[in-house]
Backbone bond lengths (Angstrom), bond angles and torsions (degrees), N, CA, C in turn:
res aa  C-N    CA-C-N  psi(-1)  N-CA   C-N-CA  omega(-1)  CA-C   N-CA-C  phi
1 X - - - 1.467 - - 1.538 110.13 -
2 X 1.287 115.80 133.61 1.452 119.83 178.35 1.518 110.98 -67.75
3 X 1.339 112.94 150.19 1.454 120.66 -178.48 1.531 111.28 -58.37
4 X 1.315 117.23 -39.18 1.455 119.38 179.66 1.531 113.55 -65.89
5 X 1.335 115.49 -31.59 1.461 120.14 174.16 1.524 111.40 -64.39
6 X 1.321 113.92 -44.16 1.488 117.58 179.46 1.507 111.10 -65.23
7 X 1.313 117.58 -46.87 1.471 121.08 178.42 1.506 112.99 -58.25
8 X 1.303 115.18 -46.49 1.524 118.65 -178.50 1.522 111.11 -65.86
9 X 1.370 115.53 -39.97 1.460 117.85 178.82 1.507 111.07 -64.51
10 X 1.319 118.10 -39.06 1.497 121.45 178.45 1.531 109.69 -65.08
11 X 1.311 118.24 -41.80 1.434 118.78 178.37 1.526 113.39 -64.99
12 X 1.360 114.95 -36.51 1.478 117.69 177.24 1.497 110.85 -66.23
13 X 1.351 116.01 -39.01 1.484 120.06 177.58 1.484 111.75 -62.75
14 X 1.342 116.68 -44.24 1.451 120.83 175.46 1.483 111.00 -59.36
15 X 1.272 117.87 -46.98 1.464 122.07 178.94 1.528 111.51 -61.14
16 X 1.327 117.17 -43.49 1.489 120.40 178.93 1.531 110.64 -62.29
17 X 1.288 116.22 -47.92 1.473 120.58 179.35 1.519 111.87 -62.32
18 X 1.301 116.35 -38.82 1.435 120.05 178.96 1.541 110.73 -65.72
19 X 1.342 117.58 -43.99 1.475 119.27 174.99 1.511 113.61 -62.81
20 X 1.297 115.90 -34.03 1.461 119.93 175.33 1.521 110.48 -60.66
21 X 1.346 116.59 -44.92 1.434 122.54 -179.88 1.528 110.48 -64.82
22 X 1.289 115.69 -39.44 1.477 121.21 178.07 1.554 111.38 -63.76
23 X 1.319 113.44 -45.28 1.458 119.33 177.93 1.460 115.24 -66.90
24 X 1.306 118.94 -41.45 1.489 122.02 -173.47 1.558 110.58 -86.57
25 X 1.288 116.40 -39.35 1.481 118.94 -171.19 1.529 113.67 -122.58
26 X 1.309 118.19 1.05 1.475 122.34 -175.80 1.532 110.11 56.84
27 X 1.304 118.57 40.96 1.450 124.75 -176.88 1.519 110.30 -126.01
28 X 1.253 118.18 119.73 1.483 125.33 -178.66 1.531 107.19 -97.83
29 X 1.349 117.37 97.38 1.433 120.59 -177.96 1.551 114.97 -64.47
30 X 1.313 117.23 -41.59 1.441 122.05 178.36 1.504 109.65 -59.20
31 X 1.318 116.65 -48.86 1.459 118.46 -179.68 1.537 112.05 -66.37
32 X 1.303 115.48 -35.98 1.492 119.24 179.20 1.545 108.89 -64.05
33 X 1.329 115.70 -42.26 1.483 117.66 -175.76 1.563 111.05 -77.94
34 X 1.310 116.11 -42.38 1.502 120.42 -175.43 1.486 115.49 -100.95
35 X 1.318 117.14 -12.55 1.435 120.99 178.92 1.502 115.16 -86.06
36 X 1.304 116.02 -150.42 1.443 119.97 177.43 1.510 113.80 -91.11
37 X 1.299 117.26 24.44 1.501 122.31 177.48 1.514 110.64 91.21
38 X 1.324 120.03 -2.47 1.420 124.12 178.25 1.527 109.91 -96.90
39 X 1.280 115.71 145.64 1.488 118.97 -178.87 1.490 109.72 -96.06
40 X 1.337 121.33 17.57 1.452 125.18 178.84 1.534 108.69 -95.94
41 X 1.342 115.18 129.72 1.473 118.52 -176.72 1.517 112.65 -67.11
42 X 1.298 118.09 -21.15 1.445 121.25 -179.90 1.499 110.61 -67.73
43 X 1.357 117.69 -24.06 1.492 120.86 179.99 1.493 112.00 -106.29
44 X 1.352 117.65 24.14 1.467 119.75 -178.79 1.516 112.94 -64.57
45 X 1.282 115.68 141.62 1.477 119.40 178.20 1.538 111.82 -78.94
46 X 1.257 116.32 172.83 1.492 119.45 177.47 1.509 109.70 -61.79
47 X 1.341 117.89 -40.24 1.440 120.65 -179.70 1.548 111.55 -60.03
48 X 1.367 114.10 -44.60 1.461 117.78 179.88 1.589 110.51 -65.34
49 X 1.320 114.02 -40.15 1.492 115.26 176.64 1.493 113.57 -64.08
50 X 1.315 118.59 -32.65 1.451 124.01 176.47 1.578 108.65 -63.93
51 X 1.329 114.90 -42.85 1.477 118.58 -177.90 1.537 107.46 -65.69
52 X 1.331 119.03 -40.20 1.484 120.95 178.63 1.534 111.44 -63.01
53 X 1.323 115.02 -38.64 1.498 119.70 178.62 1.526 108.93 -66.90
54 X 1.344 118.96 -43.99 1.453 122.41 177.30 1.522 112.42 -61.30
55 X 1.283 117.84 -37.43 1.483 122.61 177.21 1.553 107.07 -62.97
56 X 1.317 117.90 -46.73 1.487 120.40 -178.48 1.516 110.39 -64.05
57 X 1.320 117.93 -44.03 1.477 122.73 178.42 1.532 109.26 -59.21
58 X 1.373 115.18 -45.53 1.441 121.84 178.71 1.534 113.54 -57.79
59 X 1.323 116.50 -41.49 1.416 121.75 177.67 1.548 112.16 -62.91
60 X 1.339 116.68 -44.34 1.429 121.47 176.78 1.540 110.18 -62.58
61 X 1.291 116.64 -43.60 1.497 119.59 177.85 1.489 111.01 -59.52
62 X 1.311 118.41 -41.81 1.484 120.22 -177.64 1.537 109.75 -72.38
63 X 1.323 117.74 -33.85 1.480 119.04 176.46 1.515 110.82 -62.16
64 X 1.374 116.74 -42.39 1.431 120.27 179.83 1.559 109.96 -66.66
65 X 1.371 115.72 -41.96 1.468 119.89 178.77 1.499 110.47 -61.70
66 X 1.313 118.01 -40.15 1.480 121.27 -177.63 1.554 108.93 -67.74
67 X 1.343 117.53 -42.14 1.442 118.25 178.24 1.559 112.95 -63.20
68 X 1.310 115.24 -36.96 1.500 119.39 174.17 1.503 111.34 -65.08
69 X 1.306 117.15 -40.43 1.491 121.61 178.87 1.491 110.74 -62.02
70 X 1.324 114.14 -45.30 1.514 118.76 178.79 1.505 110.39 -63.75
71 X 1.282 119.07 -42.44 1.449 122.32 177.69 1.464 113.83 -63.11
72 X 1.357 118.32 -39.36 1.468 121.36 175.81 1.529 110.19 -66.05
73 X 1.385 117.15 -43.52 1.395 118.35 -179.03 1.522 111.80 -63.03
74 X 1.352 116.93 -40.70 1.484 120.59 177.74 1.500 110.71 -63.52
75 X 1.378 117.65 -35.15 1.473 120.26 179.01 1.525 110.93 -67.41
76 X 1.324 118.51 -34.98 1.435 122.00 -176.26 1.509 106.55 -76.45
77 X 1.319 118.25 -41.88 1.470 121.92 -176.95 1.553 112.38 -80.70
78 X 1.309 117.14 -11.81 1.438 120.13 179.64 1.532 113.34 78.59
79 X 1.305 116.64 19.02 1.487 119.98 179.91 1.504 106.31 -104.22
80 X 1.337 112.39 158.84 1.473 118.49 178.31 1.511 106.02 -131.93
81 X 1.316 115.22 74.50 1.509 119.58 -179.68 1.479 108.14 -93.19
82 X 1.355 114.82 132.70 1.454 121.53 176.01 1.488 108.55 -98.22
83 X 1.366 114.58 130.92 1.460 118.53 176.67 1.467 112.01 -112.04
């Protein structure tokens, strides 16, 4: 597995867990750790906002990777499935 795949997957996992905490407990861990100590997204620091942006970029990267993987699989199997 390429390093970028591992890094982007880790960022997506962090983002998913953070959203779970926000949804369940109204607690933003990334903002609490990298922000000004508050768990409110309105007071997120620049570092926390950078993490959020990296999570979003990672998600887009993984979507593109997944679509390429599906296309390669379809090419090998000789199928042409549209998703």
